[in-house]
Phi, psi and omega in degrees: 000136180292145166288126182303322172044042188256117181259133176287130180290160180299321181295321178290321178301321177296318179297322181291336182274346183247162170273110187253128179241117181236126175245142178226116188285328184064192176260179181101182191261011182290141179276336176260163179302145177294325183220133171235129176238124178233135178276120177247195184289091174090000182207164173265127176267114188240133173238123176252111186260112183272357186299120177071015183229154173280161177297326179293320178297319178295318179299316179296316180298324178297312180297321178297318180293321177298314181300322180287331186268320186233086186301331181263015181303315182300314180294322179297311182296320178298315179296321181298317182303312187281330172294314177300320178298317177299315182296312181296320179297325176296320177294316180298321179297324180295328181258015174058044172250153181300142177281167189245156172241169177299327178297323177296317181294320179295319178298314178299313184296318180295319181295317181287324180300335178297341181247012175276139178309139189301325180303320183284324174300319179298321178297316178298316180296326174297318177294326180293341175294335179261314178255083185221038178303148191281336190256133175268094184200162177279085190224010181080359177248154182248111180279167177300319179295318181295322176297320176297317178300316180300316182290343178245023181314307183296337181273335187240341187223327182084121182267329184172219189251259176104159173205165179198159176201169181204152169237141183210174178055230184292340181274349184261139179293335180262350186082350177248164185296130169242125188233157172230141181215125178253129173261113182252143182221166177299130184298330180299340181268358191301318184296326181278311193272320189303320180293354181260012177304142183218145167253110195247114180261123171269104181268101190210055177060229182292346180265008183299143181202168178237135183231120173270117192205208174249143183309128177091352178270124187264350180273164183286140169238293173228096193235143178216160185240179182290344177272008173067038174253132184240145172216138177220141184263145178222146172294153171249207178298142189253357191281339184293131177298146179291137183292142176283319181268113182256016179301126179077001182284136185251167174267119181287335179283325175281329173296323178292319176302315179300316182296317180294324181285339190241347186244162190246352181223159175301319183298319179296318178297316180299315180300319179297318184284343176271354186267345187269162171258125186232155183283317182255141165296149184195169171244150171232115176280124184231147181202152165228194184296336190257337189197162174228156179203178178228121170281113179261101180261081179265114181260028177286178180297338179290335173075019183279122174218140179176175177262117177267127175253175184298331181254014180291145171295145184252166177305125183298339178295339181287326177079014178206161172248165179293300167077014180238104187301146174061030173219165181200149177216158178213139172238201187266052174209182182247143187236349180287155171303148179071008171262165185270073176288132178230136180295132175215131188299319181294314180298315184293319181289323179291322175300315179295324176297315177302315180299317180294321182289331180267352182305131180088002181287152172062224187294338182290318185219001177081002178281108180274135179273120174247187182299318180298316178295323180293326173299321179293328178285303181297328182268012181293121186253020168081192185277328185244012175086321183218016184262109184291347180270001180248020173092013178297135175263324171268117193254145176205057183259119185304325185266358183228260189237156170228156177273109182283321178220136173235122192241135173233126183228128174260110186286350178292324181239351188065026173294128187237130173237147179207146168258131175241117180299136184279341184150213181248137357283146178289151182288157179282335181229154183278156169236108183272134175243148177285123182254113176276140181213167189287344188259000182277161180295143180294000000 
């Protein structure tokens, strides 16, 4: 595996130390800039304004603004792709699956992109007008194909782990859903990827939404809308070989963006995410003001797919039920009957941690979960501070995963808090900052 060996340039270091505001008007009829990027505490605050502009115009303006704001962005993304490829190939070798090349990733991405909604394809193509180097290679330049691969990372390569949980109804201090969601990634990528965390607002009338992601990624990671519906993606079991025939295969991260932009309830989002054909098994954590659930898209031979709620019956092989009313949790496995649940020490210990942290919540013991308690749950760092095998939910393991973003959202007010990892080495404990956004209550 390559040493990431990625040094921040002096110009970027200066940008990170200052509050940088960059506007790019792009073409089209909008009176405000198409893209505004501002550097805040640990993340880039991005607004993409679609008013009077095509999606392609917005995509081009976004890439122009990134180039002006983060001069080494192209080199970072190029390095990230090939480092991630090395890491995944090491995992594939362990399970005796064929290793991958950049050509394999491009083939996968092109096939899946054929089924991505055209508006989103147009945005990517607009960015490719700026980041469209001709050669697919580890050369510090970002080709059009490599940019496509980055936007489809979860569909073609897999970025990492993740976990999430929620309290609602009687278990919530507000009576509305309060949720926590951790985005975990391979620790070896921390120096490259963590400084690129972004809170990205798609300003598009009734379709407006906010996405916590990485700068320049247009697909959903942790996204919510003005109707207070949230969706976040998580990896599922990894052992299944990638399909050779991708005919009709969709992107689950772009399907989730579409669902968040167009639907008003958790159930509608879940139904949409259960209808597609996808290359990788995965989970989608979904929530609205009233309830939370997990779309378990297990494409194993068992054929189990469904929406898991807090009171759903679980796979009998697990030997336990969730048992805590008005709460829900998810790690990187499947828990419904007829899904391919496989024992994994990290998944099992993190599940047990969630159960312990929620014990006594709501009607069982009267402990109401508020924003402060949810920070304690999402930010729980286990018994030894950084050992992923002892039930840590907030991760900082040098040889495995780190928590790149830890998100807490109160849907009653849309109050948002987040931890953004600063780089390498990642911290052992989170630092949550208040994130202001366009969709919260005044």
